[in-house]
C-alpha beads as a LAMMPS data file, in Angstrom:
LAMMPS data file: protein, C-alpha beads

350 atoms
349 bonds

1 atom types
1 bond types

-500.0 500.0 xlo xhi
-500.0 500.0 ylo yhi
-500.0 500.0 zlo zhi

Masses

1 110.0

Atoms # bond

1 1 1 201.587 -412.230 90.042
2 1 1 198.729 -413.941 88.228
3 1 1 199.706 -417.226 86.634
4 1 1 199.443 -417.752 82.901
5 1 1 197.170 -420.574 81.833
6 1 1 198.796 -422.957 79.364
7 1 1 197.035 -425.754 77.486
8 1 1 199.306 -428.521 76.188
9 1 1 197.588 -430.894 73.776
10 1 1 199.187 -434.339 74.053
11 1 1 200.761 -436.212 76.968
12 1 1 203.349 -438.330 75.222
13 1 1 207.023 -437.905 76.053
14 1 1 207.030 -434.454 74.382
15 1 1 203.997 -433.026 76.161
16 1 1 204.923 -434.532 79.526
17 1 1 208.499 -433.243 79.545
18 1 1 207.296 -429.824 78.409
19 1 1 204.656 -429.628 81.145
20 1 1 207.271 -430.231 83.841
21 1 1 209.543 -427.545 82.333
22 1 1 207.168 -424.664 83.108
23 1 1 207.830 -423.039 86.536
24 1 1 204.805 -423.640 88.767
25 1 1 204.993 -420.166 90.300
26 1 1 204.499 -418.542 86.875
27 1 1 202.271 -420.936 84.949
28 1 1 199.272 -423.169 85.436
29 1 1 199.566 -426.009 82.932
30 1 1 196.635 -428.122 81.776
31 1 1 197.111 -431.155 79.541
32 1 1 194.519 -432.526 77.131
33 1 1 195.121 -436.143 76.128
34 1 1 193.180 -439.013 74.601
35 1 1 194.737 -441.756 76.706
36 1 1 197.802 -442.331 74.515
37 1 1 195.761 -443.833 71.668
38 1 1 198.248 -444.892 68.944
39 1 1 200.934 -442.908 70.794
40 1 1 204.455 -443.757 69.713
41 1 1 205.645 -442.867 73.218
42 1 1 203.846 -445.845 74.750
43 1 1 205.277 -448.188 72.119
44 1 1 208.793 -446.794 71.740
45 1 1 211.716 -448.498 73.429
46 1 1 212.739 -445.192 74.987
47 1 1 216.427 -445.628 74.204
48 1 1 218.932 -442.904 73.542
49 1 1 222.298 -443.157 71.837
50 1 1 224.694 -440.227 71.254
51 1 1 226.284 -441.794 68.147
52 1 1 225.364 -442.496 64.546
53 1 1 226.342 -445.935 63.253
54 1 1 225.962 -445.776 59.456
55 1 1 229.200 -443.833 59.321
56 1 1 230.592 -443.649 62.867
57 1 1 230.085 -440.108 64.119
58 1 1 228.694 -438.128 67.017
59 1 1 224.982 -437.521 66.614
60 1 1 223.578 -434.053 66.076
61 1 1 224.096 -431.841 69.139
62 1 1 224.573 -434.909 71.368
63 1 1 226.490 -433.252 74.205
64 1 1 223.935 -430.486 74.750
65 1 1 221.029 -432.899 74.382
66 1 1 222.462 -435.293 76.975
67 1 1 223.135 -432.473 79.437
68 1 1 219.546 -431.237 79.113
69 1 1 218.183 -434.778 79.418
70 1 1 220.122 -435.544 82.606
71 1 1 218.951 -432.306 84.182
72 1 1 215.301 -432.572 83.145
73 1 1 214.813 -436.243 83.955
74 1 1 216.570 -435.797 87.270
75 1 1 214.083 -433.081 88.264
76 1 1 211.116 -435.114 87.050
77 1 1 212.350 -438.203 88.913
78 1 1 212.512 -436.230 92.159
79 1 1 209.055 -434.730 91.623
80 1 1 207.416 -438.062 90.809
81 1 1 209.537 -440.023 93.311
82 1 1 210.316 -442.775 90.785
83 1 1 213.316 -444.049 88.854
84 1 1 212.803 -444.354 85.104
85 1 1 216.015 -443.059 83.440
86 1 1 218.859 -445.574 83.187
87 1 1 222.338 -445.375 81.679
88 1 1 223.324 -448.650 80.022
89 1 1 226.239 -449.638 77.773
90 1 1 225.199 -450.281 74.179
91 1 1 227.031 -452.933 72.162
92 1 1 227.043 -452.330 68.421
93 1 1 227.527 -455.543 66.403
94 1 1 229.617 -454.731 63.341
95 1 1 227.990 -455.990 60.118
96 1 1 231.301 -456.280 58.243
97 1 1 235.049 -455.740 58.576
98 1 1 234.940 -452.253 57.088
99 1 1 232.533 -451.129 59.808
100 1 1 234.851 -452.557 62.449
101 1 1 237.844 -450.747 60.940
102 1 1 235.946 -447.454 60.672
103 1 1 234.953 -447.742 64.339
104 1 1 238.529 -448.397 65.433
105 1 1 239.817 -445.427 63.422
106 1 1 237.142 -443.091 64.742
107 1 1 237.665 -444.191 68.336
108 1 1 241.142 -442.642 68.340
109 1 1 239.601 -439.178 67.953
110 1 1 239.116 -437.385 71.261
111 1 1 235.576 -436.120 70.629
112 1 1 234.260 -439.469 69.382
113 1 1 236.339 -441.438 71.863
114 1 1 234.588 -439.873 74.864
115 1 1 231.430 -441.739 73.881
116 1 1 232.958 -445.196 73.479
117 1 1 234.449 -447.744 75.855
118 1 1 237.629 -449.645 75.186
119 1 1 236.250 -453.174 75.020
120 1 1 239.302 -455.165 74.030
121 1 1 238.881 -458.564 75.622
122 1 1 235.248 -457.900 76.508
123 1 1 233.000 -460.826 75.647
124 1 1 229.301 -460.799 74.915
125 1 1 226.983 -463.706 75.668
126 1 1 228.177 -466.887 73.936
127 1 1 224.942 -467.059 71.897
128 1 1 225.634 -463.707 70.198
129 1 1 227.050 -463.996 66.680
130 1 1 229.669 -461.319 66.027
131 1 1 232.191 -462.483 63.422
132 1 1 233.478 -458.927 62.993
133 1 1 233.327 -457.982 66.672
134 1 1 231.521 -455.125 68.367
135 1 1 232.003 -451.643 69.751
136 1 1 230.599 -450.370 73.038
137 1 1 228.920 -446.992 73.435
138 1 1 229.120 -445.079 76.675
139 1 1 226.401 -442.578 77.740
140 1 1 223.644 -444.608 76.072
141 1 1 220.627 -445.908 77.940
142 1 1 216.873 -446.094 78.132
143 1 1 213.866 -444.428 79.669
144 1 1 210.981 -446.554 80.966
145 1 1 208.361 -444.592 79.053
146 1 1 205.211 -446.425 80.221
147 1 1 206.306 -445.925 83.842
148 1 1 207.136 -442.253 83.271
149 1 1 203.991 -441.447 81.282
150 1 1 201.550 -443.357 83.495
151 1 1 203.008 -441.899 86.692
152 1 1 202.991 -438.422 85.141
153 1 1 199.378 -438.900 84.106
154 1 1 198.393 -439.784 87.684
155 1 1 200.394 -436.791 88.936
156 1 1 198.652 -434.326 86.620
157 1 1 195.256 -435.896 87.246
158 1 1 195.547 -435.573 91.032
159 1 1 196.424 -431.890 90.600
160 1 1 193.415 -431.347 88.299
161 1 1 195.746 -430.566 85.417
162 1 1 194.534 -433.324 83.094
163 1 1 191.574 -433.275 80.717
164 1 1 190.857 -436.671 79.213
165 1 1 189.493 -436.489 75.711
166 1 1 190.286 -436.239 72.023
167 1 1 191.391 -432.851 70.743
168 1 1 188.787 -431.187 68.505
169 1 1 190.100 -428.138 66.659
170 1 1 186.533 -426.890 66.214
171 1 1 186.465 -426.215 69.959
172 1 1 189.564 -424.012 69.754
173 1 1 188.911 -420.275 69.381
174 1 1 190.994 -417.096 69.438
175 1 1 189.323 -413.803 70.377
176 1 1 190.848 -410.527 71.571
177 1 1 194.286 -412.038 72.267
178 1 1 192.808 -414.834 74.367
179 1 1 192.473 -418.489 73.412
180 1 1 189.660 -420.718 74.566
181 1 1 189.136 -424.428 74.257
182 1 1 185.759 -425.959 75.003
183 1 1 184.793 -422.739 76.746
184 1 1 187.851 -422.513 79.015
185 1 1 190.243 -419.582 78.520
186 1 1 194.006 -420.002 78.086
187 1 1 196.858 -417.592 77.463
188 1 1 198.737 -420.017 75.215
189 1 1 198.047 -423.244 73.339
190 1 1 200.839 -425.751 72.609
191 1 1 200.220 -428.634 70.215
192 1 1 202.284 -431.721 71.069
193 1 1 200.120 -434.170 69.163
194 1 1 202.790 -436.218 67.398
195 1 1 201.681 -438.039 64.269
196 1 1 198.200 -436.486 64.461
197 1 1 199.569 -433.098 63.359
198 1 1 198.016 -433.450 59.901
199 1 1 194.536 -433.437 61.472
200 1 1 195.002 -429.825 62.611
201 1 1 195.044 -427.104 59.966
202 1 1 197.112 -424.540 61.888
203 1 1 200.430 -426.270 61.192
204 1 1 199.503 -428.361 58.156
205 1 1 202.366 -426.707 56.243
206 1 1 204.911 -428.499 58.428
207 1 1 206.025 -431.735 56.686
208 1 1 205.321 -434.110 59.565
209 1 1 204.557 -437.669 58.507
210 1 1 203.365 -440.692 60.504
211 1 1 205.938 -443.488 60.424
212 1 1 204.556 -446.743 61.786
213 1 1 206.827 -448.761 64.039
214 1 1 206.361 -452.189 65.572
215 1 1 208.216 -453.744 68.496
216 1 1 208.220 -457.092 70.247
217 1 1 208.618 -458.050 73.873
218 1 1 210.350 -461.422 74.090
219 1 1 211.613 -463.863 76.684
220 1 1 214.699 -465.837 75.541
221 1 1 215.343 -469.379 76.643
222 1 1 219.038 -468.895 77.523
223 1 1 220.265 -465.459 76.437
224 1 1 220.892 -462.950 79.227
225 1 1 222.398 -459.478 79.266
226 1 1 221.965 -456.240 81.188
227 1 1 223.291 -454.226 78.237
228 1 1 221.668 -453.016 75.019
229 1 1 222.490 -454.855 71.804
230 1 1 222.330 -453.074 68.437
231 1 1 222.587 -454.855 65.094
232 1 1 220.502 -452.549 62.910
233 1 1 217.633 -453.467 65.228
234 1 1 217.989 -453.494 69.007
235 1 1 217.568 -455.792 72.002
236 1 1 216.841 -453.900 75.215
237 1 1 216.671 -455.552 78.669
238 1 1 213.525 -454.363 80.488
239 1 1 213.606 -456.641 83.541
240 1 1 211.971 -459.899 84.632
241 1 1 213.929 -461.797 81.990
242 1 1 212.223 -459.875 79.173
243 1 1 213.635 -457.819 76.302
244 1 1 212.219 -455.234 73.927
245 1 1 213.100 -455.928 70.283
246 1 1 212.645 -453.490 67.436
247 1 1 211.866 -451.668 65.578
248 1 1 210.309 -451.489 62.141
249 1 1 209.943 -448.383 59.965
250 1 1 206.779 -448.578 57.877
251 1 1 205.879 -445.477 55.880
252 1 1 202.491 -445.108 54.222
253 1 1 200.793 -447.787 56.315
254 1 1 197.445 -446.480 57.618
255 1 1 196.667 -449.734 59.459
256 1 1 197.455 -449.141 63.161
257 1 1 197.355 -452.863 63.996
258 1 1 200.317 -455.160 64.524
259 1 1 201.100 -457.561 61.694
260 1 1 202.413 -461.107 61.450
261 1 1 204.791 -460.043 58.682
262 1 1 206.571 -457.500 60.886
263 1 1 206.703 -459.944 63.784
264 1 1 208.462 -462.506 61.619
265 1 1 210.900 -459.943 60.210
266 1 1 211.880 -458.821 63.693
267 1 1 212.156 -462.371 64.983
268 1 1 214.167 -463.625 61.996
269 1 1 216.663 -460.784 62.260
270 1 1 216.937 -461.316 66.011
271 1 1 217.704 -465.017 65.561
272 1 1 220.304 -464.206 62.913
273 1 1 222.291 -462.499 65.691
274 1 1 221.324 -464.468 68.820
275 1 1 221.172 -468.264 68.517
276 1 1 218.322 -468.877 70.924
277 1 1 214.618 -469.601 71.176
278 1 1 212.310 -466.695 72.011
279 1 1 208.840 -466.613 73.511
280 1 1 206.810 -463.715 72.079
281 1 1 205.278 -461.979 75.094
282 1 1 203.805 -458.948 73.339
283 1 1 203.749 -457.017 70.071
284 1 1 202.832 -453.357 69.736
285 1 1 202.568 -450.742 67.016
286 1 1 202.509 -446.949 67.022
287 1 1 203.202 -443.964 64.802
288 1 1 206.301 -441.789 65.113
289 1 1 206.029 -438.127 64.037
290 1 1 208.861 -437.916 61.502
291 1 1 210.150 -434.974 59.501
292 1 1 212.553 -434.863 56.509
293 1 1 215.551 -433.343 58.308
294 1 1 215.002 -435.466 61.447
295 1 1 215.001 -432.459 63.762
296 1 1 212.318 -431.387 66.247
297 1 1 209.918 -428.683 65.098
298 1 1 209.328 -426.129 67.825
299 1 1 208.005 -422.606 68.151
300 1 1 205.208 -420.082 67.764
301 1 1 203.055 -419.936 64.659
302 1 1 204.475 -417.144 62.456
303 1 1 201.049 -415.526 61.964
304 1 1 198.982 -416.625 64.955
305 1 1 199.879 -415.259 68.361
306 1 1 200.400 -417.603 71.330
307 1 1 199.873 -420.791 69.327
308 1 1 202.868 -423.156 69.383
309 1 1 204.032 -426.423 67.880
310 1 1 206.135 -428.927 69.838
311 1 1 206.609 -431.921 67.589
312 1 1 208.790 -433.833 65.143
313 1 1 210.793 -435.892 67.646
314 1 1 210.608 -439.104 65.623
315 1 1 212.301 -442.060 67.286
316 1 1 214.520 -439.834 69.466
317 1 1 211.969 -438.139 71.679
318 1 1 213.665 -439.197 74.917
319 1 1 216.902 -437.486 73.899
320 1 1 215.464 -434.495 71.999
321 1 1 212.454 -433.434 74.086
322 1 1 214.188 -432.004 77.206
323 1 1 216.378 -429.505 75.356
324 1 1 213.556 -428.522 73.020
325 1 1 211.304 -427.964 76.047
326 1 1 213.958 -425.781 77.666
327 1 1 214.208 -423.670 74.534
328 1 1 210.456 -423.234 74.115
329 1 1 209.922 -422.214 77.739
330 1 1 212.866 -419.780 77.535
331 1 1 211.299 -418.297 74.414
332 1 1 207.914 -417.882 76.113
333 1 1 209.351 -416.448 79.328
334 1 1 212.231 -414.325 78.051
335 1 1 211.946 -414.102 74.273
336 1 1 215.155 -416.118 73.838
337 1 1 215.332 -417.180 70.171
338 1 1 214.839 -420.852 69.416
339 1 1 217.732 -422.477 67.554
340 1 1 217.179 -422.255 63.814
341 1 1 217.869 -426.012 63.523
342 1 1 214.622 -426.797 65.338
343 1 1 212.531 -423.666 64.771
344 1 1 209.156 -424.236 63.144
345 1 1 209.853 -421.199 60.980
346 1 1 212.306 -423.155 58.836
347 1 1 209.301 -424.675 57.051
348 1 1 207.142 -421.563 56.809
349 1 1 206.757 -419.921 53.413
350 1 1 205.123 -416.504 53.635

Bonds

1 1 1 2
2 1 2 3
3 1 3 4
4 1 4 5
5 1 5 6
6 1 6 7
7 1 7 8
8 1 8 9
9 1 9 10
10 1 10 11
11 1 11 12
12 1 12 13
13 1 13 14
14 1 14 15
15 1 15 16
16 1 16 17
17 1 17 18
18 1 18 19
19 1 19 20
20 1 20 21
21 1 21 22
22 1 22 23
23 1 23 24
24 1 24 25
25 1 25 26
26 1 26 27
27 1 27 28
28 1 28 29
29 1 29 30
30 1 30 31
31 1 31 32
32 1 32 33
33 1 33 34
34 1 34 35
35 1 35 36
36 1 36 37
37 1 37 38
38 1 38 39
39 1 39 40
40 1 40 41
41 1 41 42
42 1 42 43
43 1 43 44
44 1 44 45
45 1 45 46
46 1 46 47
47 1 47 48
48 1 48 49
49 1 49 50
50 1 50 51
51 1 51 52
52 1 52 53
53 1 53 54
54 1 54 55
55 1 55 56
56 1 56 57
57 1 57 58
58 1 58 59
59 1 59 60
60 1 60 61
61 1 61 62
62 1 62 63
63 1 63 64
64 1 64 65
65 1 65 66
66 1 66 67
67 1 67 68
68 1 68 69
69 1 69 70
70 1 70 71
71 1 71 72
72 1 72 73
73 1 73 74
74 1 74 75
75 1 75 76
76 1 76 77
77 1 77 78
78 1 78 79
79 1 79 80
80 1 80 81
81 1 81 82
82 1 82 83
83 1 83 84
84 1 84 85
85 1 85 86
86 1 86 87
87 1 87 88
88 1 88 89
89 1 89 90
90 1 90 91
91 1 91 92
92 1 92 93
93 1 93 94
94 1 94 95
95 1 95 96
96 1 96 97
97 1 97 98
98 1 98 99
99 1 99 100
100 1 100 101
101 1 101 102
102 1 102 103
103 1 103 104
104 1 104 105
105 1 105 106
106 1 106 107
107 1 107 108
108 1 108 109
109 1 109 110
110 1 110 111
111 1 111 112
112 1 112 113
113 1 113 114
114 1 114 115
115 1 115 116
116 1 116 117
117 1 117 118
118 1 118 119
119 1 119 120
120 1 120 121
121 1 121 122
122 1 122 123
123 1 123 124
124 1 124 125
125 1 125 126
126 1 126 127
127 1 127 128
128 1 128 129
129 1 129 130
130 1 130 131
131 1 131 132
132 1 132 133
133 1 133 134
134 1 134 135
135 1 135 136
136 1 136 137
137 1 137 138
138 1 138 139
139 1 139 140
140 1 140 141
141 1 141 142
142 1 142 143
143 1 143 144
144 1 144 145
145 1 145 146
146 1 146 147
147 1 147 148
148 1 148 149
149 1 149 150
150 1 150 151
151 1 151 152
152 1 152 153
153 1 153 154
154 1 154 155
155 1 155 156
156 1 156 157
157 1 157 158
158 1 158 159
159 1 159 160
160 1 160 161
161 1 161 162
162 1 162 163
163 1 163 164
164 1 164 165
165 1 165 166
166 1 166 167
167 1 167 168
168 1 168 169
169 1 169 170
170 1 170 171
171 1 171 172
172 1 172 173
173 1 173 174
174 1 174 175
175 1 175 176
176 1 176 177
177 1 177 178
178 1 178 179
179 1 179 180
180 1 180 181
181 1 181 182
182 1 182 183
183 1 183 184
184 1 184 185
185 1 185 186
186 1 186 187
187 1 187 188
188 1 188 189
189 1 189 190
190 1 190 191
191 1 191 192
192 1 192 193
193 1 193 194
194 1 194 195
195 1 195 196
196 1 196 197
197 1 197 198
198 1 198 199
199 1 199 200
200 1 200 201
201 1 201 202
202 1 202 203
203 1 203 204
204 1 204 205
205 1 205 206
206 1 206 207
207 1 207 208
208 1 208 209
209 1 209 210
210 1 210 211
211 1 211 212
212 1 212 213
213 1 213 214
214 1 214 215
215 1 215 216
216 1 216 217
217 1 217 218
218 1 218 219
219 1 219 220
220 1 220 221
221 1 221 222
222 1 222 223
223 1 223 224
224 1 224 225
225 1 225 226
226 1 226 227
227 1 227 228
228 1 228 229
229 1 229 230
230 1 230 231
231 1 231 232
232 1 232 233
233 1 233 234
234 1 234 235
235 1 235 236
236 1 236 237
237 1 237 238
238 1 238 239
239 1 239 240
240 1 240 241
241 1 241 242
242 1 242 243
243 1 243 244
244 1 244 245
245 1 245 246
246 1 246 247
247 1 247 248
248 1 248 249
249 1 249 250
250 1 250 251
251 1 251 252
252 1 252 253
253 1 253 254
254 1 254 255
255 1 255 256
256 1 256 257
257 1 257 258
258 1 258 259
259 1 259 260
260 1 260 261
261 1 261 262
262 1 262 263
263 1 263 264
264 1 264 265
265 1 265 266
266 1 266 267
267 1 267 268
268 1 268 269
269 1 269 270
270 1 270 271
271 1 271 272
272 1 272 273
273 1 273 274
274 1 274 275
275 1 275 276
276 1 276 277
277 1 277 278
278 1 278 279
279 1 279 280
280 1 280 281
281 1 281 282
282 1 282 283
283 1 283 284
284 1 284 285
285 1 285 286
286 1 286 287
287 1 287 288
288 1 288 289
289 1 289 290
290 1 290 291
291 1 291 292
292 1 292 293
293 1 293 294
294 1 294 295
295 1 295 296
296 1 296 297
297 1 297 298
298 1 298 299
299 1 299 300
300 1 300 301
301 1 301 302
302 1 302 303
303 1 303 304
304 1 304 305
305 1 305 306
306 1 306 307
307 1 307 308
308 1 308 309
309 1 309 310
310 1 310 311
311 1 311 312
312 1 312 313
313 1 313 314
314 1 314 315
315 1 315 316
316 1 316 317
317 1 317 318
318 1 318 319
319 1 319 320
320 1 320 321
321 1 321 322
322 1 322 323
323 1 323 324
324 1 324 325
325 1 325 326
326 1 326 327
327 1 327 328
328 1 328 329
329 1 329 330
330 1 330 331
331 1 331 332
332 1 332 333
333 1 333 334
334 1 334 335
335 1 335 336
336 1 336 337
337 1 337 338
338 1 338 339
339 1 339 340
340 1 340 341
341 1 341 342
342 1 342 343
343 1 343 344
344 1 344 345
345 1 345 346
346 1 346 347
347 1 347 348
348 1 348 349
349 1 349 350
């Protein structure tokens, strides 16, 4: 059987996970990528959390998403021969007594309770301020995105599956049921270009907006923990005595550079929770592809055959991408309908 040629545009977390989802005996996948310029995937902390904290509840579709993530990242880890996917407890600092009471009440429910750990008597580091206590989330964790994406890039490059360059829609053509890009023919084109979606006219009707985020890498003087801390922002241990701290949400900011203002906001909020001194090791900024209903946007263009969108993962790409990739590949291979919650058609007006 002749393999189908697939071109995936974008090698962030979305494009990478999707590329690994296609069976190699049926598809030849090529990835076009610009070197992760302004990619949110290279800046993001890579955490996942099955719960929502504003009003304690289980996040949208968390059980299915976690099952798909475990399966997909396990396969990718074996293929790349690296570890990059880590389960870690997450400690949520309660901002007030009502939040603490709501958490305690919700924890008695079986469905919510499976995602939390009974932490009575558990102490956090002495430098952590928690006048109203904390709750601990089970099944949370983080993905080392730079390690995953850089190793994946080397993997695809060695197999001649990577084209390095900036996507130019003027080089994309459709003729007699066959796509071509820069003179090379493909059966299907999948756009996984994150916040750059607005630069491509094919899916400009999808309300995807760039949401700038900034994060710090810090080294505390005394604080130490191997668990994630959440207090509205987060503190994530990344090894070698360093922690990722974030993140900001900055809509309508076209400046891709880091700013002193955001650094100070992150640092001030961090020191309001942890009484310590922090060396700033690094500061980065990137743009998340966000959408009003905070769901991925996946599927074939309603009027253009074999052109697909794989986008809208926002700040939850690590948790959302594997299940969305499974659904898109099942749709391409078997015609299995994509869930209406994430289908690109929910935004199409004929």
